[in-house]
N, C-alpha and C positions, 0 to 999 in steps of 0.2 A: 175180510177176515184173515187174520194170520193163522196159520195151521196150528201154531202153539196154543190157540184158544181151546182146542180139543182136549187139552191136558185138564181142563176144568169143567167142560160140558158133559151132560149125560142127557139120556132120553127123559122127556117131560113126564113120561107115563110110567115106565118100569125102571127108571134110573140105570139103564144099560149103557154101555159105551157106544160112542157114535163114530161112524166112519164118514168121511167127506169124499165125495166123487166129484170130479171136476169135468165140465164138458169137453175140454180139448183131448184128454186121454182116457176119460171115464176110469181113471186109476185115482189111488190115494196119494196125494204129495207127501213126500218124506221130509222136505225142508221146513222145519218150524218157522222160519222167517219169511216164507212165501206169502204173498197176498193173493187171496182167492177172492174173485169179484162174484163169481156165480158157481153154485153147486148143489148137490143133494147130500144132506146129512141123513144118514141110514142108521137106524138101531139095529144092533147086532142080536138083539133078543126078541123084541116083538113086532118087528117089521114096520114100525112106524118110520115115517121119513119127514123131513122138514126142509122147506126151501131156504137157500142162501142167495139172497137178492141183493145186488149193489153193496156186496162186501158185509152184509149184516144178516146173521142166521135169525131165522122167524121160528121161535120155539114154543108157539102158543098151544095150549091144550085144544082138543078137537072141538069143544063146543064153543070155543072163541075164534076158531080160524074161519076165513073166508074160502069155503071150499071150492066155489066156482073159480076164484083166481087160482087157487093151489092146484086144482085138477088141470086147469089150462096150462099152468107152469110145467107140471108133470108131463103132460102129453108132448110138450115141447122136447122132451127127452126121448121119445119113441125111437129115434133113429140112433141114439147115443148109447143105449142100453141093450144088453141082450134081450131077446123077445120074451123069454120066460120070466126074466127079472122085472121088466116093465110090466108084463101083464099081471104079475103077482102083486106088485105096488099098486097098480090102478085098482085091482079088485079089492085089495085091502082097505084103499083110500075110500072107495064108495061105501064099504061096510062101515068104517069109521065115522064117515059123515052121517050116515043113517043113524048110527048108535049115539051120536053126539047130543041129539034133541033129548035123550033120556037122562043126562047128567043134571044133577040137581046142584046148582050154584046160585045161592040166593043173592049174590052180589054181581051176577053177570050183566044185569042191565047197567050198573055203574061202569063195569069194564068195557062193555060194548060202547058206551057213551064216550069213553076215553079214547077208544080205538078209532072212532068215527068224528073226532072233534073237528076235523076240518070241514065237515059238511054242515056243522051248526054254527060256524063262525061267520058273522056278518060285518063285523067291524074292519074297516080297512086298516091295515098295518098291524093287525093283531099279533101275527107272528114275527113282525120286523125285528124285536129285540133279540130274538134267537140268532140272527146273523152276526151279532156283535157281543153276545152274552160273555160275561155278566155285565158288560158296560152299556149303558143307555144314556147317550149324550143328551137326551131330552129330559132325563130325569136323574141327575147326579145323586140326589139323595137315596134313591132306590138302588142305585149301583153301590154306594157306600154300605147301605143295609145289607146287601148280599154278601159282599166281600167280608165285611165285619162278622157276619153270622158264621161264614165258612171259616174264617181265621180262628173264631173262638172254639169251634168244634174240633179243629185239627189236633190240638194238644191232647184232648181227651182220648183220641185214638191211638196214642203212643206209637206212632208209625215208625218202622225201619225200613231202610232200603230193600226193595224187593218183595215187600209185603203184598199179598194178594187181597185186594180190597174190592168188596161188592159195593158199588155205587147204586143204591136202590132208588128207583124213580128218577133216573138220570136226566130225563127231559132233554133239553138242548146240549146236555153233555159236558158243560164247561167245567164242572166239578171233576168229571172223569178225565178230562184233558188236563187239568192242573195236577191232578193225583199222578198222572203219567209223567209230566214234566218234572215232578219232584222226586222221581225214582222209583215209584211203586209199580205194581201190576194191577191196574184197577179193570174192574169189568162192569161197565155201564149197563144197567138193565132198565127198560121202559116198556110198557104195554102198547105205547102209541108210536107208530112208525112216523108220523108227520114231524114230531119234535126232533127226533133222531136224524131224520133226513136233513132238516135245516142245520142241526149241529154238524153234520158231516160236511156240509157246503162251507160252513165257516172255518172247520179245521183243515180241510184240504187233504193231502195225502198222508200226513203224519197222524194216524188215528190210533186211539186206544182200543182195547177190546170192548165191543158194544154188541148187545143182543136185544131182541124183541121177545119178551116173555111175561108170563103172569106170576107175580111173586108168591101167590098162593099154590103155584105149581112150578116151583123153582127148578130149572134144569141144571143145577150145579152139582157137581159130585161131592160126596161125603167127605167130610174132614179136609176140605181144600182151600178154605178161606181163612185169613188172619184177621180180618176186620170186616165189619159191615157199616156203612154210612147211610143213615136215612136222613137226608137234608130236605125238609119240607116236603116230604112225600108220603110218609107212612100213615098220614091222616086221610089219604085217599083210599086205603085199603079196606074192604068190607069185612074180611075174616082175619083180624090181626093175630089170632091165636094159631091159626094154620100158617100164616107167614112166619111167626116166631119158631114154630116147630121146623120149618125149612131152615131157618137161620142156624138153629140148634144143630141140626144134622149136618150142615155144610161148613160150620165153623170147626176149626181145630180147637183142642184143649186150650184154655186161656185166652181164646179169642174174645174180641171186644165188639160191641154193637154201640154205636153212638147215634142218638136221635136228636135233631133240633126240630121240633114240631109245635103247631099251636096248641093252646090249652083248651079245655072243655068247652068255653064259651064261644069258640070259634064259629060253631055251626049256627049260632044265634046272630051273628053279625049281618048287616044288611048285604054286604058284598058277597058273603058265603051263601046266603039264601038266594040271591039274584043268580049266582053261578050254578047252584044246583038246579034251579028251576029252568034255566036257559040251556045248560050243557048236559046236565044229568050226571055229573061227577060228584062223587061223594066228598063232603067236607065235614069232617068230624074230628074235633081235637081230643086231647088226652092229658090226664094228670098221672101222678105217680101210682095211684091206686089202679089205674087201668093198665098201665105197663105191668104191674105185679100180676095181675089176672092173666095177661097175655103170656107171661112166662111160667105161670103155675104149672107144676109137675114136669118141668123141663130141666136140663142140666145147667141152669143159670144160678149164679149167686143172686141175692136180692138185688133188684135195680136201685141205682142211685139217681137221685135228681141233683143236678148241679146248678148253682146260682152264680151267675156272672154279673157283677155289680159295678156301677160306676160311682165311686164315693169320693167327695172332696175331703181335704185335710181336716177342715173344722167338724167334720162328721165322725171322725174316728173315735172309737169307744162307745158309740151308741149301740143299744140293744138291737140285735138282728131279729127283730120281730117280722112276722109274715107281712105286716103292713109296710114296714121299712123296706123289705126285700122287694115287694111288689112295686115300690115307687122309685127304686134304684136299679132295676133291670138294665142291663147294657146291651142285651141282645133281645129281639123282638119275638122270642119263642121259648118254649119249655125245653130244657136240655137234659137228657137222660142217658146214663150209661150202664150197659149190662155186660157182665163178664161170664163166660162159659167156664165152668168148673173144671178142674182136672183131678183125677183119683187113679189110684192103682187099679190094674185089672182085677175084676172080682168084687170091687167095692161099689159098683154102681147101685145096687139095691139100697145099701146103707146111706150112700150119698143122696140119693132121690128122697129118701125118708127125711133126711135133714133138711134138704131143700124144701120140701112140701110144708115142714114145720116152721121154717123161717118165713115162707111166703104167707103163711097164714097170720103171722105176727106183724109183718110189715104194714099191712093196710090198717090194722088196729092202731099202731102207734101213729100213723099219718093222720088218723081221724082225731086224735087226741091234740 
């Protein structure tokens, strides 16, 4: 982890600022370019702490943490911290672990299934593509599909050099890597360490910002993001409304969210049913009406659905009916874009009223 990542991170719980303590000096590094392989991220407000292991901060909420592993990690710092500091962290951690069982998260079984995906995989070579992502020499058609989808989403993000982009559900993090190489400041986030570790092996020493976190408890500071990319990942999120609330909080005014996700019939496909049965991961697609509901009462303009079509010259002039659009999709997903509105201070109440009115109308028009 580069120390500069702390410019964007906050505590998962209270959204307080985090301080990074490294084992060599037990002090906070001041050089933003320094790479930190191991450390403790301490919240300055609520006494939560998070492990930084193998260059990646793990910022999961208490009820999704593996407290046996985390407490063992903390105990390794016994000789590196002042005794009173260590004892306070240890006592607080034991309390947090006990209280975590009281958290009501109706999607936690899906999240825990993703976190533990490695224990469920029996197929040899299941994770193999991650070491070359997005390239898969054994399946060139799939490689083309991945790159084409990414290439069609990029223009909708309207990226500028230096934009801070949250790459939600980064997985093997090839999209995060490419955004970094294009001159952006991407933050790849995934709930599963297994995928991220494979991506790190592929990328080597030149790593983008990457964190382990739950999107529904996003540890990103308010008004710090320019863009959010949801590339074939938002359909795994159980509480999409809550996730959108965090995007709304973390985005700057006029910030954009672009989603490339499967449609509503996705969960009925045999491959999706098999994946849910075997791995326990949520597979639930979405349409424009759904996106509008997720954004309801937030500071977003009405969501847009974009149709990227492949049309031959002899088809020019034909009516763009839903049937025509459905048979000429150029990308294998639904494409949505959402813009965070901007207004003068003191106009939030009026703006929210207008937004609520527009969000009520959009689903009605869509049904017609």
